[in-house]
N, C-alpha and C positions, 0 to 999 in steps of 0.2 A: 504493499499499500504506500509506503514512504520511500520507494526507490528513487524518486525524483529529487529528494533532498540532497544527496551528494552532488548532483549536477548543478543545483543552485549554488552550493557552497564553492564550486569550482569556478563560478562566473568571475570575471575580472572586476576589480574594485572601480567604482564610479569616480571619475575625476572631475575637476572643475571644468575641463574642456568638454566633457560629456554633458554636463549641466548646461553649459553655454550652447552647445549644439542643439539640445532639446528646446531650450528657451527661444532660439532663433527660429526653429521650425515651427514652434507653437505661435510665435508672433506673426510669421508669414501666413499661416493658416488663419489666424484671427483676422488679419487685415484683408485677406482675400474674401472671407465671409462677410465682413463688414462692408467691403466695396461692392459686392454683388447683391446685398440685402435690398430687397424691394425692387429689383430690376428683372428683366427677362433672363438674365444670366443664372438666376437661382433655379429657373426651371431646366436650363441646360445642365446645371450641376446635378440636379436630381436625376435627369435622364441618363447622365454619364455614370452615376452611381449604380443605377439600375442595370445598365449594360455590363458593368464590371461584375455585378452580382451574377447575372445571367451567365457570363463567361465562366466564372468559377463553378457555378452549378453544373454547367454542361460538361466541364472537365471532370468534376467529381462524379457525375451521374453518367458519363460516357455517352452524352447526347451529341453524336458526331455531327448531325446536320446543323444543330444550333451552334456548335463550336466553329464549324466551317463558315457559317454565315456571319458570325460576329467578327471573326479574324479577317475576312475579306471586306466587310463593310467599314471596319474601324478607320483605315486611312481616309476614306471619303468623308466620313462623319467629322473628322478633325478639320478638314479644309472647309466643309460646309459650316461648321461652327464659327470659324475665323471670318468667313464672309458675312454670315447672318448677324453675328454679334460683335462686329468690329467697333461699333460706338461704345458698347459696354467694356470691351477690352481697352479701348483708348481711355475711357474714363477711369478704369481701374489702375492703369499705369500712371495716369496723371495724379490719382489719389496717393500712390506710393511716392511720387515726386514731391507731394506737398508735406512730406514728413518733417518734423522740426529739425531733424539732423541736417537736411539739405537747406532748409530755410535759413539756418544760422549763417551760412556762407553767402547768402544773397541779400543784399540790402537795397532799400528803396531810396534813391537819391532825391533830394528836394521834396520829401513827402509832405512836410508841413505847408509849403507853398502850394503844392498840388491840391491838398485838401482844402485850403482856404479858397482857392480860385473856383474849384468845383462847387463848394458849398454856397458861395455867393451867387454863382451862376444858377444853380438849381433853385435858390430862393427867389431870384428874380423871374425865372421861367414859370415858377409856381404862381407867383403874384399875377403874371400876365396870362396864365392858363395856356402857355405854349408847351406842347409836349416835347420830349427829348430823351435820348439815351446817351450817357457818357460811360464808356467802357474803360476801366483802368487795368492795364496789363500788369501782371505780377510776375511769377516765375516762368510760367508757360507762355511762349511767344504767340502772338496773334498775327503773324505775318501774312497768312492766307487771306484773312479778312481785311487787312490793310491794303494789300495789293489789289483786292477786289473793289475797294472804294476809291476815293480821290485823295491821293497823297498830298499832305500839306507840310508836314515837318515845321510847324510854327510854334513859337513860344505859347504856352498855355496861360491864357488870361480869361477872366470871366466875360469881358467884353466880346472876345472872339467866340466863346461858346454861345452867348446870348444871340449874337449875330447870326451864327450858323443856324440856329433853331427858330429863327423868325419864319412865320408861315409862308412869306413870299420868297424866302431864300431858296435857290435851286439845291442847296445842300441839306435842307431840314428833314428830308424824307430818308432817314437812315440814322446810323449811330456814329458818334464820334469816339475814336479810339486814342487813348492817352498813354504815352510811354514816358515814364518819369515825369519831367516837367514840360513835355512838349505834346502838342497835338499831332499825332502821326498821320491820321487820315480822317476824313469825314465822308458822309453818305455811304457808310459801310452797311451791307445787308447781313444780317445775322441768321443763323438756323433757328426755325421755330421749334419749340418743344412738341413732342408727341405724347406727353404725359396725359392720359385720359382722366386722371384725378383731379386736375386743376379746375378751379371754379370758372364757369362760363363767362363770369363778369370781367375776367382779365382780358385786356385788349392785345393787339398785335405787338405793341412795344414790350409789355410785360412778358409775353410768351417768347419773344425773340431774346430777351435778356435771360430768361430762365434756360432757353435752349443753348445759349452760349456757355453759361456758367455750369451747365450739366457736363460739358466737355473739357473744361479746363478750370484754372483757379482764378480767373479774372473776376473783378468786382464791377457790377453795372449799377449805375445810379439812373433811376427812371423818374421822369416827371410826367404825370398824367395830363393829357390835354383836356379831358373831360372834367376832372375833379381838381387838378392842380396838386394832387398829393405827390409827396416825394418818397420813394421806396428805394431799397437796395436789394439787388439780386446776388445771391452767393451760393454756390453749390447746388444750383437747381432749385433754390427756394427764395421766396419774397419776404423781405423784412420791412417793417414800417407800418404806418407812415412816420416820417421824421420831420422836424422843423430844422432850421439852419444849424443851430447849435448841436442838436442831437446828431445830425448827419456828420458834423465834424468829429464828434467823439467816436462815433461808430467807424468812420474811415481811419482815424488814428489807430484804432485797435487793429484794423485789417491791413494797414499799409506800413505802419512803422515798427 
């Protein structure tokens, strides 16, 4: 009954490197589960687990047909998953890139001036009931969206932002992307979110801001044309409404 006790006694002693190894693997598994929670990828993970279970059951039960089918379909399933879930994979990789360890080495230059100009511009746009989106680039670059818009590379000022979002301005229909203390581009079109759980009251600007922040770590400041409310989009979620001072405080936390 106790023949297995000598085998356990002969196991090598656990070292600090073993503990570190287990901790790293546990952290990676935890971050992966946290990144795919609430997305379509969780369904893919459940399906993959079922396939693995069926594979071992077929080997154990000598189910030759099931074993052959799974072994031949597995390579095609992997490529299909990459194509179908590329947005979720990109979001998961971006989630790992936002870890505090990497953020420590990347600083935001001129953050205070950027925050001040954006907050003043948002307050003025809110008072005038002029809609607008200002996207602030953080660690993950927004080059694709900048190149699709109208490149400006101008010094960020609240006057420039308010002028861009004037209803008669040819640049108002789109987003402004800010890099550090400069306006990189205007009239940039952003990807709309496909999240079916969002309230129907959210307009195109809010859905575009959510869609962009679902894919990367940027921060979007939205001013509603209908209500004048100022909101912030972050990680695919809407925060707010904010007034000018509250917006400054929130942006300081996110950018500095």
